[in-house]
Structure formats: structure tokens, C-alpha cells
N, C-alpha and C positions, 0 to 999 in steps of 0.2 A: 504494500500500500504506500502511495506517495505521501511524503511529508507535506503538511500544509505550508503555505508561504508565511513569512514573518508578518506580513500585513494582515492575513486572515487570522492568525493567532492573536494578534494585537486587538483586532475587532472583537473576537470572541471573549478575550479577557476583559475588554472594556465593557462588554454587555453584562458580564458577570458582576463587575463592580457596580454598574448602574442598578442592576436588579437587587443586589443585597444592600446597597445604600438606600434604596427605596423602602426596604422592609420596615424600619422604624417609623417612617412617614405614613405608610399604609396602616400600620398598627394604630398609630395615633388617631387617624381618621376613623378607623373601624370602631375604636372604643367609644365613640360618641353614640353609637346605636346598639352595640353588643357588649355583653359581659366578657371579661377576659377569656373564660372557658368557651363561650359560644363563638367568639372570634377565632380562637385557635381551631375549633372543630370545623367551622365553615371554610376557613382558609385551606385546611388539609382535605376536606371533602372535595373541593375544587381541584386541588393538586392530585388527589388519588385518581379522580376520573381522567384527568389529563395524562397522568403517568400510565394509566391503564390503556389509553389509546396508543401511547408511544410503545408500550410493551407488545401490544397486538401487532403493530406494524414492524417493529424491529426484532421482536422475539427476545425472551429472557430465559435463563435456566431455571430449573426447578430446585428449590432448596432441599437439602438432605433432612430427613426426619429428625436426626439428632441435633440439627442446627436450629430447629424451630424455637426452643426456649431462648437461645442467644439472640435470635432475630427479634424476638419480642422485647428482650432487654435493650437492644439497640434502638428499637422504636420508642421505648419508654424514655430513655435518656436523650435521644436525638430529636424526638418530636414532642412527646407528651410533657415531660418535665421541663424541657428547655423552653418551649413556646408558651406553656401555661405560666411559668414563673416570669418569663419575659413580658407577657401581656399584663400580668398583675403589677409587676414593678413599674411598667411604663405609665401607669396611671398617675405616678407620683414624681416622675422626672420628665424632662423634655426629650424630644426625639433625638436631638443632637447629643445630649449626654448619654442617652441609651446606646447610641451607635458606638460611642467610645468604650463604655463599660462592657458591652457585649464582646469587644475585641480583646478583653483581658484574659480570655480563656487559656492562652499558653502559660500565663503565670500560674494558674491553678494546675495545669498539667505537670509542672515541676513539683508542686506540693504533693500531687497524687502519686507521682513516680517515687518520691521519697518516703511518704508515710504508708502508702498502700502496696506499692510494688517493690519496696525496699531497695530501690536503685540508689547508687551513689550520686550525689548532687555536688557539683563543684562550687567553690566559693564564688566564682563568677556568676553562676546561675542564682545563687542565694542573693547576691547583690542586685541582680536584675529583678528578682521577685520583690525585694524590699523597695527598690526604686519604682517599680510598677504600682505597688500598693500605695505608695506616696502619691503617685499620679492619680490614682482612683480617688483618694481623699481630696485632691485639688479639684477634680471634676465635680465631686459632690458639693464641695464648698462653693464653687462658682455657679453651680446650677440652682441650688436652693439656699445655701448658707448652712454651715455645720449645725447651728442652733435650731434651724427651722426644717432640717431634713426629716422627712417621714421615713421611719425604718422600713416600711413596706417597699420603698423604692429600691432597697438593697436586694430585693428578689432578683433583680437583673444580674447580680453577681452569682446568685444560685443558678441562673440560666447559663452563665459562663462556666461554672463548675460542671454542670450537667453536660455541656458541650465537650468539655475536656474528657470526661468519663467516656462519652460516646466515641471520641477519636481513639482513646486508649484501647477500648474493646474492639473497635473496627479493624485495628491492625491485625488482629488474630484471624479475621475472616476475609480480608481484602484479597488474599491469594486464592481463595476458593470460588469467588464469584466476581463477575464483571462489575464495573462501577454502576452500570444501568440496573443490573439485577439487584445489587445491594441497595441502591437508592429506592427502587420500587418497593421492595419488601420492608425497608425501614419506614417509608412513608405510609404504607398500608397498615403495618402493625401499630404505628403511633396513632393513626386515624381511628383505628378500631378502639383503642383505649380512650381517645377523646370523646367517643360517643356517649360517655357519661354526661356530657353537656348538651345532649340532644333535646331534652324537654324545654320547650319555649323557643327553640331556634326558628322553626318555620314562621311563627308569628312575628319574631323579631325581623326576619328577612322581609316580610310583607310591609312592616311599619317603617323600616329604614329608608332614608332618602336615597334616590337613585345615585347621586354622586358618591355616597359612602358605600353602596353596594358595588359600584364600579371599582372603587378603591380596593375593596376586599377581593374582587374578581382578579384584578391585576396582581394583588398580593399572592393569591393562590396559584396563578399560572406562572408568573415570572420568578419571584424569589424562591418559591417553594417547589417548583418543578423544573422549569427551563434552566435556571441557574445551576442546579445540581447536574443536569445533563451536560451543560456547556463546560462546567468545571471538570467533569470526568473526561471530556474530550481534550481539554487543555493538559490534564495530567498524563494523558497518553503520549503527548508529544513534547512536554517540557518537564524538566526535573522539578520535584516537589519544592525544593528549597528556592528555586528561581521563581516558580509560579506563585508561591506564598507571599513574595514581596509585594505583589499586586494588591493583596488583601489590606495592606497598610493604607491604601488610598480610599478604602470604604468610608471611614469616619469623616475625612474632609469633604468627600462628595456628599455624604449624608447631611453634613452641616449646611452645605450650600442648598441642598434640596429643602431642608427644614426651614431655612430662612426665606427661600423663594416661595414654596408651596404653602407653608404653615404660618409664615410671618414671624417665626421665632427670632428672638434677639439672642445671639450667641455671645455669652459672657466671655471676657478675656481669660478668666480663670479656667473655663471649660476647655478653651483652645490650648492653654498651657498644659493643663492636666492631660489632654489628649496627646500632645507631643511627648510628654513624659512616659505615658503608658505605651505608646507605639514604639518609642525609642527602646524601652526595656524589652518589649516583645521581639523587636528586631535584633537586639543584642543577644538574646537567647538563641535565635535562629543562626546568627553569625558564628556563635561559639561552636555550634554543631558542624557548620561548614568548615571552620578553621581546624577542628579536630580531624575531619576527614582529609583535609589537605595535608596536615602534618603526618597522619598515618600513611597516606599514599607515598609521601616523600621518604618516610622511613623504610617502607617496603621496597621502594626503588633503590635506595641506598644499600639495603641489605642484599638485594639481588645482584647489584654491581660488585659488592665485596665478595660474594660467593663465587661469581664468575672470575674475579681476579685471582682468587685462591686456586681455582682450577688451572 
């Protein structure tokens, strides 16, 4: 299969950034007419139907029976818990602040690796985590003021933790299924769990203004379905470490969208905190790439020394 041109990959990556940057804006608009649970369910009912159509056209593999419990766990953390807590938390913070706090997931991945997976964490990574958490405090301070912050807004951090757990678990199954197959079963499993919010949803859909229903429709198709498919396409052709750099553009784009579409005033402290959080996340990623480069050079040096001895 021919590799796509750089221009095509750039367009696909840009579309992913736009889709995921729209997510907090769509959630903010949807919360005017729906409860957090109803919004999450409606969003993923739309995504499930869309993904079902894609699966019929492109075809997906059948999951192994022994993997069903783990696919349900992935759906729980990747869809149910992540989006439920995100929606509840966003009732108390702006869309701009939400976009930054949601990107703090890699900070919690380090904590999960240390406390749950018993992995060794370098002093560099600990420093990055502390710096990132400081950035989180700056964002909260700039958004509502530390004294006026509603603790329920911190549920967005629970969403980030949930996303970290999802990625940690996903690594164990990524080699068994294609990205499309994984995305479909994850979305369907999470949607099934979200059906606890079904009572009252049909009436809410009828009563909601057209503009807000359109916002949720866009939310269900683009950030919740198309973006996952496009991201899977990108990861097929670009290294994860290189592709993930693009994710740092999501909060700035989301801030512009929030200011334009919602009329939000972006406080300077939110911007500063966002820079700190994203810098710490980037530093964690760079350490992984630096270790890989050092290891490669050591391997090459060792091979040269062995050849010289022969």
C-alpha cells in the first residue's frame, strides 16, 4: 500500500485537532438542554450508529470470547467514566479550561505506572508531574479563582485519570485487533453502559432547541467517531511519538473556538497554566524519545566494538 503524501497526512491530523478541540465546545452547548449523563448517552448513540455503518462497509474482526470482559473494561474507562465525569465537571468550568485539564492525562499515566504497575519512574518524570500539577492549579485559579472553585469541576481530572487507565489497558490489546475494531467495540461497550441514562432522553431531545441538537449531532459524529478513525489512520503511517505532538495544539485551538463560538473570555492565568501543563506533558514525551535515542546509540556502539574485536 502506498504511503500517503505529507500534505494528506497534515490535513488528516488537522481534522483530528479540529474535531477534538470542538469537543468541549459541543459539550458546553449540549449541557444547556441535557443532563451530563443524557448528553454522554446521546453523543455515543450517534457515534455507535455511525461506527456501525463504517464497520459494515469496511469490515471488522470478531472479538475473542475471553476478551469480552476486557473490552467492557475499556468501554467503561474510555467512554462511560471518562465522558460522564467530563460532562459533570464541565458544568463548573469553562470550555477553555476543560480543554487544558483534559490534556493532563499523561501526568496521571506516570502516577498509574508507579503506584499500580510498579514501574520505575525517573526523577525527570516526577519533576514533570509536579510541574504539570502546578499548571493545573494555575488553570483552576485563572478560571474561577482558588477560593471560588467548585470541587465538582475537578471531575475533569477524574476524566483525565480514566483516560490514562484506558490507554494503559489498551496497550495489552492493540496487537490483537485493528484500530477500527478496537474503536468500534470500545464505543459500543461504553454506549451500552451509558444506557442507564436513557429515561427522559427522548423527551429531552424533543424539547431541545435545534441549534443544540445540531451541536450534539456534530459532537457524536466528528469527535466521537470520525476523529478516532482518522487518528488510527495517522498512527498507521506516523510514529506515535511524532503524531502525539499534534495533540498539544488541541487546547489552543479549543480556546480560540471557545472565544469565537461561546464568547468566553480566556483569562491570562488559564493560558499560562495551559502552557505549563502542555510543557510538562511534552517533556515526559521527550524523555521517552531521548531514552530511545540513547539506547539505539549504545546498541550501535556495542555492535561496532564487537565487530572490531572480531
